[in-house]
Backbone as JSON Lines, residues from 0, in Angstrom:
{"i":0,"aa":"M","n":[-58.78,0.6,-10.28],"ca":[-60.09,0.67,-10.88],"c":[-60.69,2.04,-10.61]}
{"i":1,"aa":"L","n":[-61.27,2.61,-11.64],"ca":[-61.9,3.92,-11.54],"c":[-63.27,3.77,-10.87]}
{"i":2,"aa":"V","n":[-63.53,4.6,-9.85],"ca":[-64.81,4.59,-9.12],"c":[-65.32,6.03,-9.07]}
{"i":3,"aa":"L","n":[-66.52,6.23,-9.65],"ca":[-67.08,7.57,-9.76],"c":[-68.53,7.61,-9.3]}
{"i":4,"aa":"T","n":[-68.95,8.77,-8.8],"ca":[-70.36,8.95,-8.44],"c":[-71.17,9.43,-9.64]}
{"i":5,"aa":"T","n":[-70.5,9.85,-10.69],"ca":[-71.18,10.35,-11.88],"c":[-71.65,9.2,-12.77]}
{"i":6,"aa":"P","n":[-72.65,9.43,-13.63],"ca":[-73.18,8.37,-14.49],"c":[-72.35,8.13,-15.76]}
{"i":7,"aa":"T","n":[-71.37,8.97,-16.01],"ca":[-70.52,8.83,-17.2],"c":[-69.08,9.15,-16.83]}
{"i":8,"aa":"I","n":[-68.19,8.88,-17.78],"ca":[-66.79,9.26,-17.62],"c":[-66.49,10.26,-18.72]}
{"i":9,"aa":"E","n":[-66.28,11.49,-18.33],"ca":[-66.09,12.56,-19.31],"c":[-64.92,12.24,-20.24]}
{"i":10,"aa":"G","n":[-65.2,12.3,-21.55],"ca":[-64.17,12.06,-22.55],"c":[-63.89,10.6,-22.85]}
{"i":11,"aa":"K","n":[-64.6,9.7,-22.21],"ca":[-64.4,8.26,-22.43],"c":[-65.68,7.64,-22.96]}
{"i":12,"aa":"R","n":[-65.52,6.6,-23.76],"ca":[-66.68,5.88,-24.31],"c":[-66.89,4.59,-23.53]}
{"i":13,"aa":"I","n":[-68.1,4.45,-22.99],"ca":[-68.45,3.21,-22.29],"c":[-68.86,2.19,-23.33]}
{"i":14,"aa":"V","n":[-68.19,1.03,-23.3],"ca":[-68.47,0.01,-24.32],"c":[-69.33,-1.14,-23.79]}
{"i":15,"aa":"K","n":[-69.44,-1.25,-22.46],"ca":[-70.25,-2.34,-21.91],"c":[-70.72,-1.99,-20.5]}
{"i":16,"aa":"Y","n":[-72.03,-2.19,-20.28],"ca":[-72.61,-2.06,-18.95],"c":[-72.81,-3.47,-18.42]}
{"i":17,"aa":"Q","n":[-72.17,-3.8,-17.31],"ca":[-72.24,-5.16,-16.79],"c":[-73.29,-5.32,-15.7]}
{"i":18,"aa":"G","n":[-73.73,-4.22,-15.11],"ca":[-74.79,-4.3,-14.12],"c":[-74.37,-3.85,-12.74]}
{"i":19,"aa":"L","n":[-75.29,-4.02,-11.8],"ca":[-75.11,-3.57,-10.42],"c":[-74.06,-4.4,-9.69]}
{"i":20,"aa":"V","n":[-73.19,-3.7,-8.96],"ca":[-72.24,-4.35,-8.05],"c":[-72.35,-3.65,-6.71]}
{"i":21,"aa":"S","n":[-72.01,-4.37,-5.64],"ca":[-72.13,-3.77,-4.31],"c":[-71.13,-4.37,-3.35]}
{"i":22,"aa":"G","n":[-70.97,-3.7,-2.23],"ca":[-70.13,-4.18,-1.15],"c":[-70.69,-3.65,0.16]}
{"i":23,"aa":"E","n":[-70.5,-4.42,1.22],"ca":[-71.03,-4.03,2.53],"c":[-70.0,-4.28,3.62]}
{"i":24,"aa":"A","n":[-70.11,-3.49,4.67],"ca":[-69.3,-3.68,5.87],"c":[-70.19,-3.35,7.06]}
{"i":25,"aa":"I","n":[-70.13,-4.21,8.09],"ca":[-70.94,-3.99,9.28],"c":[-70.01,-3.89,10.48]}
{"i":26,"aa":"L","n":[-70.18,-2.8,11.23],"ca":[-69.43,-2.59,12.46],"c":[-70.28,-3.08,13.62]}
{"i":27,"aa":"G","n":[-69.77,-4.02,14.38],"ca":[-70.53,-4.59,15.48],"c":[-70.49,-3.76,16.74]}
{"i":28,"aa":"A","n":[-71.25,-4.21,17.73],"ca":[-71.38,-3.5,19.0],"c":[-70.04,-3.38,19.72]}
{"i":29,"aa":"N","n":[-69.15,-4.34,19.57],"ca":[-67.86,-4.28,20.26],"c":[-67.05,-3.08,19.8]}
{"i":30,"aa":"I","n":[-67.15,-2.75,18.53],"ca":[-66.44,-1.58,18.03],"c":[-66.97,-0.33,18.7]}
{"i":31,"aa":"F","n":[-68.29,-0.23,18.85],"ca":[-68.87,0.93,19.5],"c":[-68.4,1.02,20.95]}
{"i":32,"aa":"K","n":[-68.34,-0.13,21.66],"ca":[-67.88,-0.12,23.05],"c":[-66.44,0.38,23.12]}
{"i":33,"aa":"D","n":[-65.61,-0.1,22.22],"ca":[-64.21,0.34,22.2],"c":[-64.11,1.82,21.91]}
{"i":34,"aa":"I","n":[-64.93,2.28,20.98],"ca":[-64.89,3.7,20.61],"c":[-65.33,4.56,21.78]}
{"i":35,"aa":"F","n":[-66.45,4.21,22.4],"ca":[-66.94,5.02,23.49],"c":[-66.07,4.89,24.74]}
{"i":36,"aa":"A","n":[-65.33,3.78,24.87],"ca":[-64.38,3.67,25.97],"c":[-63.26,4.69,25.8]}
{"i":37,"aa":"G","n":[-62.97,5.03,24.55],"ca":[-61.96,6.04,24.27],"c":[-62.57,7.41,24.07]}
{"i":38,"aa":"I","n":[-63.57,7.73,24.85],"ca":[-64.32,8.99,24.69],"c":[-63.42,10.21,24.83]}
{"i":39,"aa":"R","n":[-62.27,10.03,25.46],"ca":[-61.36,11.17,25.61],"c":[-60.86,11.67,24.27]}
{"i":40,"aa":"D","n":[-61.06,10.86,23.17],"ca":[-60.67,11.31,21.84],"c":[-61.58,12.41,21.31]}
{"i":41,"aa":"I","n":[-62.72,12.59,21.95],"ca":[-63.68,13.57,21.45],"c":[-63.16,14.98,21.71]}
{"i":42,"aa":"V","n":[-63.05,15.72,20.62],"ca":[-62.6,17.11,20.69],"c":[-63.55,17.91,19.81]}
{"i":43,"aa":"G","n":[-64.19,18.88,20.39],"ca":[-65.11,19.69,19.6],"c":[-66.29,18.89,19.07]}
{"i":44,"aa":"G","n":[-66.71,17.84,19.76],"ca":[-67.87,17.07,19.34],"c":[-67.56,15.98,18.33]}
{"i":45,"aa":"R","n":[-66.29,15.75,18.02],"ca":[-65.91,14.74,17.04],"c":[-65.04,13.69,17.71]}
{"i":46,"aa":"S","n":[-65.22,12.45,17.3],"ca":[-64.41,11.35,17.83],"c":[-63.51,10.83,16.72]}
{"i":47,"aa":"A","n":[-62.22,11.0,16.89],"ca":[-61.25,10.54,15.89],"c":[-61.33,9.02,15.72]}
{"i":48,"aa":"A","n":[-61.52,8.29,16.82],"ca":[-61.58,6.83,16.75],"c":[-62.81,6.38,15.96]}
{"i":49,"aa":"Y","n":[-63.95,7.02,16.21],"ca":[-65.18,6.67,15.52],"c":[-65.07,6.98,14.03]}
{"i":50,"aa":"E","n":[-64.52,8.16,13.7],"ca":[-64.35,8.53,12.3],"c":[-63.4,7.58,11.58]}
{"i":51,"aa":"K","n":[-62.36,7.14,12.28],"ca":[-61.42,6.19,11.69],"c":[-62.13,4.87,11.35]}
{"i":52,"aa":"E","n":[-62.97,4.39,12.25],"ca":[-63.71,3.14,11.99],"c":[-64.7,3.3,10.85]}
{"i":53,"aa":"L","n":[-65.35,4.45,10.76],"ca":[-66.28,4.7,9.65],"c":[-65.53,4.71,8.31]}
{"i":54,"aa":"R","n":[-64.36,5.34,8.29],"ca":[-63.55,5.36,7.05],"c":[-63.13,3.95,6.68]}
{"i":55,"aa":"R","n":[-62.75,3.17,7.67],"ca":[-62.33,1.79,7.41],"c":[-63.5,0.97,6.84]}
{"i":56,"aa":"A","n":[-64.68,1.13,7.4],"ca":[-65.86,0.43,6.9],"c":[-66.18,0.85,5.48]}
{"i":57,"aa":"K","n":[-66.06,2.14,5.18],"ca":[-66.3,2.64,3.83],"c":[-65.31,2.01,2.85]}
{"i":58,"aa":"E","n":[-64.05,1.95,3.23],"ca":[-63.04,1.35,2.35],"c":[-63.3,-0.14,2.11]}
{"i":59,"aa":"I","n":[-63.73,-0.85,3.14],"ca":[-64.06,-2.27,2.98],"c":[-65.2,-2.43,1.99]}
{"i":60,"aa":"A","n":[-66.25,-1.63,2.15],"ca":[-67.41,-1.71,1.25],"c":[-67.0,-1.38,-0.19]}
{"i":61,"aa":"L","n":[-66.21,-0.33,-0.37],"ca":[-65.75,0.04,-1.72],"c":[-64.85,-1.04,-2.32]}
{"i":62,"aa":"D","n":[-63.96,-1.61,-1.51],"ca":[-63.08,-2.67,-2.01],"c":[-63.87,-3.9,-2.46]}
{"i":63,"aa":"E","n":[-64.88,-4.29,-1.69],"ca":[-65.73,-5.42,-2.07],"c":[-66.45,-5.15,-3.39]}
{"i":64,"aa":"M","n":[-66.97,-3.92,-3.54],"ca":[-67.66,-3.54,-4.76],"c":[-66.7,-3.6,-5.96]}
{"i":65,"aa":"K","n":[-65.49,-3.08,-5.79],"ca":[-64.51,-3.09,-6.88],"c":[-64.1,-4.52,-7.25]}
{"i":66,"aa":"E","n":[-63.95,-5.39,-6.25],"ca":[-63.61,-6.79,-6.52],"c":[-64.7,-7.49,-7.33]}
{"i":67,"aa":"E","n":[-65.96,-7.19,-7.0],"ca":[-67.08,-7.76,-7.74],"c":[-67.05,-7.28,-9.2]}
{"i":68,"aa":"A","n":[-66.76,-6.0,-9.4],"ca":[-66.68,-5.45,-10.75],"c":[-65.51,-6.07,-11.52]}
{"i":69,"aa":"K","n":[-64.4,-6.22,-10.85],"ca":[-63.2,-6.82,-11.48],"c":[-63.49,-8.26,-11.92]}
{"i":70,"aa":"A","n":[-64.22,-9.0,-11.08],"ca":[-64.57,-10.39,-11.41],"c":[-65.46,-10.46,-12.65]}
{"i":71,"aa":"L","n":[-66.18,-9.39,-12.95],"ca":[-67.04,-9.33,-14.13],"c":[-66.27,-8.84,-15.36]}
{"i":72,"aa":"G","n":[-64.96,-8.54,-15.17],"ca":[-64.15,-8.08,-16.29],"c":[-64.26,-6.58,-16.55]}
{"i":73,"aa":"C","n":[-64.68,-5.84,-15.57],"ca":[-64.88,-4.39,-15.74],"c":[-63.67,-3.6,-15.26]}
{"i":74,"aa":"N","n":[-63.56,-2.37,-15.77],"ca":[-62.45,-1.52,-15.36],"c":[-62.91,-0.24,-14.67]}
{"i":75,"aa":"A","n":[-64.21,-0.13,-14.37],"ca":[-64.73,1.04,-13.65],"c":[-66.1,0.73,-13.06]}
{"i":76,"aa":"V","n":[-66.45,1.54,-12.06],"ca":[-67.79,1.52,-11.49],"c":[-68.28,2.96,-11.47]}
{"i":77,"aa":"I","n":[-69.44,3.18,-12.06],"ca":[-70.01,4.54,-12.13],"c":[-71.3,4.59,-11.32]}
{"i":78,"aa":"G","n":[-71.78,5.82,-11.08],"ca":[-73.03,6.0,-10.35],"c":[-72.97,5.45,-8.94]}
{"i":79,"aa":"V","n":[-71.81,5.54,-8.29],"ca":[-71.62,4.95,-6.96],"c":[-72.39,5.73,-5.9]}
{"i":80,"aa":"D","n":[-73.03,4.98,-5.02],"ca":[-73.78,5.53,-3.9],"c":[-73.3,4.87,-2.62]}
{"i":81,"aa":"L","n":[-73.04,5.67,-1.59],"ca":[-72.67,5.15,-0.27],"c":[-73.83,5.38,0.68]}
{"i":82,"aa":"D","n":[-74.18,4.36,1.44],"ca":[-75.25,4.46,2.43],"c":[-74.74,4.02,3.79]}
{"i":83,"aa":"Y","n":[-75.22,4.69,4.83],"ca":[-74.88,4.36,6.21],"c":[-76.19,4.09,6.93]}
{"i":84,"aa":"E","n":[-76.31,2.92,7.57],"ca":[-77.54,2.54,8.28],"c":[-77.2,1.96,9.64]}
{"i":85,"aa":"T","n":[-78.07,2.18,10.61],"ca":[-77.93,1.51,11.9],"c":[-78.86,0.3,11.9]}
{"i":86,"aa":"L","n":[-78.39,-0.78,12.47],"ca":[-79.14,-2.03,12.52],"c":[-79.28,-2.46,13.98]}
{"i":87,"aa":"G","n":[-80.35,-3.19,14.28],"ca":[-80.54,-3.72,15.62],"c":[-81.33,-2.79,16.5]}
{"i":88,"aa":"V","n":[-81.63,-3.28,17.7],"ca":[-82.4,-2.5,18.67],"c":[-81.63,-2.45,19.99]}
{"i":89,"aa":"G","n":[-81.84,-1.41,20.75],"ca":[-81.16,-1.28,22.03],"c":[-79.68,-1.01,21.85]}
{"i":90,"aa":"Q","n":[-79.02,-0.59,22.9],"ca":[-77.6,-0.27,22.81],"c":[-76.75,-1.51,22.54]}
{"i":91,"aa":"A","n":[-77.08,-2.64,23.16],"ca":[-76.25,-3.84,23.02],"c":[-76.33,-4.44,21.62]}
{"i":92,"aa":"G","n":[-77.48,-4.29,20.95],"ca":[-77.65,-4.91,19.65],"c":[-77.44,-3.98,18.47]}
{"i":93,"aa":"R","n":[-76.97,-2.78,18.71],"ca":[-76.83,-1.79,17.65],"c":[-75.55,-2.01,16.85]}
{"i":94,"aa":"M","n":[-75.7,-1.94,15.52],"ca":[-74.56,-2.07,14.61],"c":[-74.72,-1.02,13.51]}
{"i":95,"aa":"L","n":[-73.63,-0.71,12.86],"ca":[-73.64,0.24,11.76],"c":[-73.25,-0.49,10.49]}
{"i":96,"aa":"M","n":[-74.04,-0.29,9.43],"ca":[-73.72,-0.9,8.14],"c":[-73.39,0.19,7.14]}
{"i":97,"aa":"V","n":[-72.3,-0.01,6.41],"ca":[-71.93,0.88,5.32],"c":[-72.04,0.05,4.05]}
{"i":98,"aa":"S","n":[-72.79,0.54,3.07],"ca":[-72.92,-0.18,1.81],"c":[-72.55,0.75,0.65]}
{"i":99,"aa":"A","n":[-71.93,0.15,-0.35],"ca":[-71.56,0.88,-1.57],"c":[-72.15,0.12,-2.74]}
{"i":100,"aa":"S","n":[-72.75,0.84,-3.69],"ca":[-73.29,0.18,-4.88],"c":[-73.09,1.09,-6.08]}
{"i":101,"aa":"G","n":[-73.01,0.48,-7.24],"ca":[-72.84,1.23,-8.47],"c":[-72.99,0.32,-9.67]}
{"i":102,"aa":"T","n":[-72.76,0.86,-10.85],"ca":[-72.86,0.11,-12.1],"c":[-71.47,-0.23,-12.62]}
{"i":103,"aa":"A","n":[-71.2,-1.51,-12.77],"ca":[-69.91,-1.96,-13.3],"c":[-69.91,-1.8,-14.82]}
{"i":104,"aa":"I","n":[-68.84,-1.21,-15.33],"ca":[-68.75,-0.96,-16.77],"c":[-67.35,-1.26,-17.29]}
{"i":105,"aa":"V","n":[-67.29,-1.3,-18.63],"ca":[-66.0,-1.35,-19.31],"c":[-65.97,-0.09,-20.18]}
{"i":106,"aa":"Y","n":[-64.91,0.68,-20.04],"ca":[-64.74,1.87,-20.89],"c":[-63.45,1.72,-21.68]}
{"i":107,"aa":"E","n":[-63.41,2.4,-22.82],"ca":[-62.22,2.36,-23.66],"c":[-61.1,3.15,-23.04]}
{"i":108,"aa":"E","n":[-59.99,2.49,-22.81],"ca":[-58.8,3.17,-22.31],"c":[-57.92,3.51,-23.51]}
{"i":109,"aa":"E","n":[-57.31,4.66,-23.47],"ca":[-56.48,5.07,-24.6],"c":[-55.03,4.73,-24.37]}
């Protein structure tokens, strides 16, 4: 499935707009504990373990969004936006949410 941040697909005709689709992934406090336990991964201010978990959360959110679009009979999602938010209070209750949203469409394939 084609996933784009742009509002159109250059050279393609959109034949149907099906509406908003989204996907979410939430990383719990245990993931943060595991990541910070492996603090030795930090090199130059970056944590490979933390970045890996963020990429995994992004992929989960995008996959959920694409599945929702597929269930609507669409072959693409345009205008995609990714958001990262922290949820909860205090260190023990803190979680990270990654959400993806966009417009599910059907475009003419040649």
